[in-house]
C-alpha positions as CSV (number, residue, x, y, z in Angstrom):
1,X,-12.7,31.8,-67.4
2,X,-8.9,31.9,-66.4
3,X,-6.3,28.8,-65.7
4,X,-5.3,27.8,-62.5
5,X,-2.7,30.2,-61.3
6,X,-0.2,29.7,-58.2
7,X,3.2,29.7,-57.1
8,X,4.8,27.6,-53.8
9,X,8.1,28.6,-52.8
10,X,10.1,27.6,-49.7
11,X,13.5,27.7,-48.3
12,X,14.1,24.1,-48.1
13,X,15.2,21.9,-51.4
14,X,13.7,18.7,-49.8
15,X,11.7,17.1,-46.9
16,X,13.6,17.6,-43.3
17,X,13.4,13.9,-41.9
18,X,12.0,13.3,-38.4
19,X,14.4,10.2,-38.0
20,X,15.8,7.5,-39.4
21,X,13.3,4.9,-38.6
22,X,10.3,6.9,-39.5
23,X,10.5,7.7,-42.5
24,X,8.7,10.6,-42.2
25,X,9.6,13.9,-43.4
26,X,8.2,17.9,-43.2
27,X,8.4,20.4,-46.0
28,X,7.1,23.9,-45.5
29,X,6.6,27.2,-47.5
30,X,4.2,29.4,-49.1
31,X,1.4,28.5,-51.6
32,X,0.1,32.0,-53.3
33,X,-2.8,31.3,-55.3
34,X,-3.4,34.2,-57.8
35,X,-6.2,32.7,-59.8
36,X,-8.4,30.2,-58.4
37,X,-10.6,28.6,-60.9
38,X,-12.8,25.6,-59.1
39,X,-13.0,24.2,-62.8
40,X,-9.3,23.3,-63.4
41,X,-7.7,22.3,-60.3
42,X,-4.1,21.3,-61.2
43,X,-2.5,18.9,-59.0
44,X,0.3,21.2,-56.7
45,X,3.6,18.9,-57.5
46,X,5.6,21.4,-56.0
47,X,4.4,19.9,-52.8
48,X,3.3,16.0,-53.8
49,X,6.7,15.7,-55.7
50,X,8.8,15.8,-52.5
51,X,7.4,13.2,-51.1
52,X,7.2,9.2,-52.0
53,X,3.0,9.6,-50.3
54,X,1.6,12.7,-48.6
55,X,0.0,12.5,-45.3
56,X,-1.0,16.0,-44.3
57,X,-0.8,19.2,-45.6
58,X,-2.2,21.7,-42.9
59,X,-2.2,25.6,-44.2
60,X,-2.6,28.6,-42.3
61,X,-5.4,31.7,-43.6
62,X,-4.4,33.2,-46.6
63,X,-3.7,37.0,-46.6
64,X,-7.1,37.7,-47.9
65,X,-9.0,35.4,-45.4
66,X,-8.9,32.1,-47.5
67,X,-9.0,29.0,-45.9
68,X,-7.1,26.2,-48.1
69,X,-7.8,22.3,-47.8
70,X,-5.7,19.8,-49.6
71,X,-7.4,16.9,-51.3
72,X,-4.5,14.3,-50.5
73,X,-6.1,11.6,-53.2
74,X,-5.7,14.7,-55.6
75,X,-2.9,16.4,-54.3
76,X,-5.2,19.7,-55.4
77,X,-6.2,22.4,-53.2
78,X,-9.4,24.0,-52.7
79,X,-9.9,27.7,-51.9
80,X,-13.4,28.6,-49.0
81,X,-14.4,31.7,-47.6
82,X,-16.6,32.1,-44.7
83,X,-20.2,33.1,-45.2
84,X,-21.6,35.3,-42.3
85,X,-24.6,35.9,-43.9
86,X,-25.6,32.4,-43.4
87,X,-28.1,30.6,-41.3
88,X,-25.2,29.0,-39.2
89,X,-22.5,32.1,-39.4
90,X,-19.0,31.2,-40.7
91,X,-20.5,28.1,-43.1
92,X,-17.2,27.9,-45.2
93,X,-18.5,28.1,-49.2
94,X,-15.9,27.1,-51.9
95,X,-14.9,29.9,-53.6
96,X,-16.0,31.8,-56.8
97,X,-13.9,31.6,-60.3
98,X,-10.7,33.5,-61.3
99,X,-10.3,35.0,-58.0
100,X,-7.1,35.9,-56.3
101,X,-7.3,33.8,-53.0
102,X,-4.0,34.9,-51.8
103,X,-0.7,33.3,-49.9
104,X,-1.2,31.1,-46.7
105,X,2.1,29.3,-45.0
106,X,2.1,25.8,-45.3
107,X,3.6,22.8,-43.4
108,X,3.6,19.1,-45.9
109,X,3.9,15.8,-43.6
110,X,4.5,12.8,-45.7
111,X,7.0,9.4,-46.4
112,X,11.0,10.4,-47.9
């Protein structure tokens, strides 16, 4: 079982502020999970480290068809795929170990 491997790329150095009053900022980029490992998901500090507190992270679908979900409690990312063979077509199932979940664009919002 290989280690969880990922890369975060962004054109932004720090979150863009929405206004002086709110203290809310937005940070965006691409998360590329090259080796997904369900047992050893590390905190994605390249996102969480940009904020005092992460409020929400929204992902597009990855280039390999996976759906990513950011867990606010642990700052980790889960990868899911759609199971069209299930009784309820399209049920999301957590991905298997040691696979390339692909790259997906994200927008993160939090307190700066």
